[in-house]
C-alpha positions in Angstrom: 29.2 -36.8 9.3 32.7 -36.2 9.6 35.4 -36.7 6.9 38.6 -39.1 6.7 40.9 -36.0 6.9 39.1 -35.1 10.5 39.4 -38.8 11.7 43.0 -39.2 11.2 43.5 -35.6 13.2 41.2 -36.9 15.9 43.3 -40.1 16.2 46.4 -38.6 16.2 45.2 -36.1 18.4 43.9 -38.9 20.5 47.0 -40.5 21.3 49.3 -37.6 21.2 49.1 -36.8 25.1 52.0 -38.9 26.9 50.6 -42.2 27.8 47.7 -42.3 25.9 49.1 -45.0 22.8 49.2 -48.7 23.2 50.5 -51.0 21.3 49.3 -54.8 20.3 45.7 -54.0 21.7 43.3 -51.5 20.1 42.8 -49.9 23.7 43.2 -50.5 26.8 41.8 -49.2 30.6 43.6 -47.7 33.3 44.9 -50.7 34.5 46.3 -51.9 30.9 43.6 -54.3 30.0 42.5 -54.4 26.6 39.3 -52.8 25.9 36.6 -51.7 23.2 38.2 -48.6 21.4 35.1 -46.6 22.0 34.4 -47.9 25.7 34.3 -45.2 28.5 36.8 -46.9 30.2 39.7 -46.9 27.1 42.0 -44.1 28.1 44.9 -45.0 25.7 45.0 -46.3 22.0 46.6 -48.0 19.0 46.5 -46.5 15.7 43.4 -48.6 15.0 42.0 -48.1 17.8 42.3 -44.3 17.9 40.5 -44.0 14.4 37.9 -46.3 15.6 37.4 -44.0 18.4 37.3 -40.8 16.2 35.3 -42.5 13.6 32.0 -43.6 15.8 30.9 -46.2 14.0 31.0 -44.2 10.5 32.4 -47.4 8.5 33.3 -45.5 5.5 35.2 -43.3 6.6 36.7 -45.4 9.0 37.5 -47.4 6.3 39.1 -44.7 4.2 41.3 -43.6 7.1 42.8 -46.8 7.6 43.8 -47.2 4.0 44.8 -43.9 3.5 47.2 -44.5 6.9 48.4 -47.6 5.6 49.3 -45.8 2.4 51.8 -43.7 4.4 53.0 -46.8 6.7 52.4 -50.0 5.3 51.4 -52.8 7.8 49.7 -50.2 10.2 49.6 -52.6 13.1 53.2 -53.6 12.6 54.3 -50.0 12.8 52.1 -49.0 15.5 53.6 -51.7 17.6 57.2 -51.3 16.4 57.5 -47.5 16.3 57.6 -44.6 19.2 53.9 -42.8 20.0 55.3 -39.8 18.4 56.0 -41.6 15.3 52.9 -43.2 15.4 51.4 -39.4 15.7 53.3 -38.2 12.8 52.4 -41.0 10.4 48.6 -40.4 11.3 49.0 -36.4 10.5 51.1 -37.3 7.6 47.7 -39.2 6.1 45.5 -36.7 7.0 47.5 -34.6 4.6 47.0 -37.0 1.7 43.0 -36.6 1.7 40.9 -34.1 1.0 37.8 -35.4 2.1 
C-alpha cells in the first residue's frame, strides 16, 4: 500500500516532464482530448489527475494527498489551471514534505 507522501511524489514525477501537465481536465490523450487519469491513453495530467493515477484506487491515500495539497495551495483546481507546470510540481513536492505517512 502506498503512502500519501509516495502518491504526492509520484504525481509530481508524473507531470514534471515537459508536456505532461494538463489544465482544465484531469487527463488528456495525445490528441488533447479528455480521458480518465488511469487510462493507458493518458499522457498528461492535472494535479488531481496525477494524484488519482498515482493512488491507483487507494481512496484513503488519494483523499489524504489531495487534502494535503490543498493545505499548501488552496483551491487545487484553480491553482493548477492558473500556474505553471513547474509551480504545480513544486507544490506537490511541498505537500509531500508535510506528510509522514
